[in-house]
N, C-alpha and C positions, 0 to 999 in steps of 0.2 A: 504494500500500500504506500501511497505517497506520504512523505513525512511532514510536509507543510500542513499546518492546521487548516481544517475545512470549516467554513462558517455554517451555522444553521440556516436552513432555507427560510425565506419569507413565506407567509401563508396568506390566503385570501378566502373569504366566504364564497362558497359556490352557490350563489343565488339562494333560491327558496329551499334548497336542500338543507341549509344551515350547517353543512359540513365546512370545516376549516381545512382547506387542502394546501399542500405545498404548491408554489407557483409553477414548478416543473414536476408534475407527477411522473412516475416511472412507467413508461410504456413497456410492457413485457415482451414485445417484439424483439427487444434488445437481446434477451437471452433465449430466443426461440430457435437458434441455429441458422437464422435467415441471413445473418451478416458475418458469420463465423461460428465455429463450434464452441459451445459453452457446456461443460460437464455439469452433472447434477451438483457435485461438490462446489464448483465455482459459482454456479447460480445461487446456491444456498448462502454462500459467503457474501455474494454481491447483494442479495436481498436483505440480509441481516445488516450489512454495512449501510445500505440505503436507509433503513429504518433508523439506525443510530444517528444519521445525519439529518433526519427530518423528512426525507423523501419516502414517506410511508404510505403514499397513495399509489396503488398499483392498478393500472388500467390494462385489462387483459381481454383476450379473445381466444376461443377455441380454434379460430382460423390461423392463429400465430404459432404454427409448429407445435412443439410439445411444451410450450411455455406454461400452460395452465397446470400441467402435471408437476413441473418444477416448483411453481408457486405453491401448489398443494403440499409438496414436501416441506417447504419452508413454514407453512402454517402449522405443521406438527410441532414446531419449536418456537413459534412466535405467538404470543397471546393475541387472539382475534381483535381485542379492543385496541391494540397498538397499531392496527393498520386500517386503511380505507381501501376497499376493493370495488372497482367498477368493471363491468363486463359487457358482453355483446350478445345479442340474438342475431346471429349471422343470417343474412338473407341474400347471399350472392347468387345462388342457383338452386337447382333441385338435388345437388349433391348431399350426402349425409350431413345432417345438422346445418344445412344451408351454406355449406362451404364452397370453395372455389371449384372451377373446372366441371361443373355439371352442365348438362345440355339444355335444361328447361328452367322454369321459374320456381322460386322458393315457395315453400308452404307457409302462407301468411295466416294460418288459423290460430285462434286463441289456444286451442288444445295443444298444438305443436309448441307454441311459446312456453306454456306451462311445463310440458314434458321436457323440453330442451333445458330450461333453467334449472329444473329439479335435478337433471342429470349433471349439469355443470357444478351445482352445489355439492353433489356427491363426489365428483372428480376432485374438487378443491378440499373436501373434508371440512366444510363450514356450513352453517345453517342460515346464512343470509348474505345477500349482496348489498352494498351501500348504494349501488345504482346499476341498472341494466339499460343498455341502449340498443334499439333496433338498428342493425348495421347494414347499410348499403342496399336498401330495397330498390328494386328496379322500377317499382310503382309505389306511390304513397297511398293511393286510395284503398287497396285491400288491407293495409296495415291499420287504417282508421275505421274500418267497418265494425259493426256492432259485435261481430264474432271474429275480429281480426287480431293481429299481433299485439297492438296496444291494449286491447281489452284483456288479453291474456296476462300481460305484464301488470295491469291494474288489479287483476285477481290475485296475483302473487303479492302485490303490495298490500292488499287488504289482509293477506294471511301472514304478513311480516317476513316473507322470504326475500322480498326485494323492498328496499326502503325508498328508492327514488327511481323514476322511469324517464326514458327519453329516447333520443335518436342520435346516431352517428352516421353522417352521410354528406354528400357533396351538393346536390341541387338546392339552390337557395329557396326556390318555391316550395320544395318539400319541407324544409325547415319552417318556413312561414306558416304553412298549413298545419304542421304539427304543433307549433307554439299557439296557434289560434284556438286549438281545442281546449286550452286551459288545464290539460291533464299532464303536461310535460314539465318535468323538474329540471332537466339538464339536457344539453345538446353537445355534440362534438362535430366540428367542421374540419375539413381537410384542405390544406393549401389555399386558404382563404384570407390569411392574415400573416404576412411575413415581410421581409425586406423586398421581395420580388413581386408579391401579389397582396393586394389589400381589398379584395372584392367584398369581404364581409362587412366593411366599415359602414356602408350606407344601407344595408339590407338586414342581414341576420342580427348584427349587434344591436341596432336600435330596438328591434322587435323583442329580442331576448331581454334587454335591459328594462323595457316597459313592463314585461311580464315577470320580472325578477327570476328569469330562468338562468341557471348556471351555464357557463360557456367554457368548454374545453377546446383548445385550438391546436389541431394536429399540424405537423409539418412546419413548426416554427423555425427549424434549421434546414428545411427543404431536403430532408433525407440525406443529410451529410454535406450538401453543397455549401452551406453557410457555417461551417465549423472552423474554417481557416486552414484545413488540410489542403494539400496541393490539389487544385481544382481539376486539373487534367487527369490525375490519378483517380479522383472520386468519380468523374464522368466515365472513365474507362471501366471501373469496377461495377457500375450500376446503370440500370436503364431508366430513362426519364421519358415522360409522356411527350415532351416537346423540347426542341433545342432552345426555345425561348427561355425556359426555366434555367437551363445551364448557362446561357449567355447573360441572362439577367443577373445571376449569381456572380458571374465572372467580373462584372462591373464593380460590385461591392468588394470582391476579393482583391482586385487591383487597387481600389481606393484605400482599403485598409492597409495594404502593404506600403503604399505611398505615405499614408498618414500615421503609420505605426500604431494602428488601432487593432485590438483583438476582434476578429470577425465574429467569433462565437459569442463574445460578450455583447457586441453590437447587435447581433441577431436576436439574442434572448432579451436584452434590455429594451430593444425596439418593441417587442411584443408586450413586455411588462408595463410599458408606458401607456398602453391601452387598458384602462381600468375596467372596461366592459368585458374583458377576457379575464377569467379567473385562474385557469391552469393551462399550461402548455406541455402536454405529455411528450417526453423524449425517452427513447429506448437507449440504454447504455449497454455496451457489449462487455465491459469490464470495469474494474474499480477506477482506473485512470480516467476513462470517459465520464463516469459518474461524478467524480470529484471535480473534473474540469467544468462540467455542466453546472454543478452547484456553485462553484466559485463565480462563474459568469452570471448566474442568476442573483447572486448575493451582493454584487458590487456595481452599483449604478455608475454610469459613465459621467464624466464632467460635462457640464452644460456647453462648454466650448466645443466639445466633440459634436454635439447635436447642432450647434450653429454651423460648423463646417459641413456637416452632413446635409443640412438644409440648403446651404449655398451650392453644394455640388449636385444634389439630386432633386431639390425642390420638393421633397417629400417629408412632411412633418409627422410627428407622432403625438397622440393625445397624452395629457398628463392628468 
């Protein structure tokens, strides 16, 4: 482990959930083997270390490799009250449990939602989720039906198996329809608020703030492009949906090198200056990444940096 002292993470209220979460929850995709192999022993040590540093909110999904199994192993040794766990009801396809790579549409029934979440609780070895989000539905309407996915999650909430319900998805109109029901406690958006893209600022964020819905902001560091690592190496290792994301990130990477600014710190602090966002889940592969992320989240940049940033990019951030 790194010898330099690591500060405790700042925390924010996650909207009407009343949960006080770390500003960078731990995305369990980090130890799912998706970005490098992580043994059970290393995952357990990483999870325990994260909890000790205040990064005790774990945002998980059964779509993320075997990360839920690893988190379950950790929960055998960590008191449940010491952690916050949010999960997903995957709706990517008709593959088992709504996972990736199926040929048809997911099962949006309330019955499936109940059965799925009960199975996940058994997998984790716990008796409740702090939050469950309907994840990436191809259509929003069947999830909102009287016998649809959201109704199933509300049944689980009434039983105490799920304490808060919501959605994790990309389309802004889906989010707005979900928030309008009045039943949603939290949402997760993807690649909608970071240095390169800020599309949530005028749509999702105002609606969520008006309804006191908690907001989790995925891709704050654009899947590694905004960490300060050699950007060509990052691009070569991973696939991105468009060259625009990579080239947009390159502009900030070059500027940070010229200005001697830490890009990871800039990227995370940029998101933290938006108070309508409560958490920015980031997956860490190892202790070094975890501690670097926490340091970046715990040390605000001098206002002179933001002044130069504004002069260069003409892009401000809320305070």
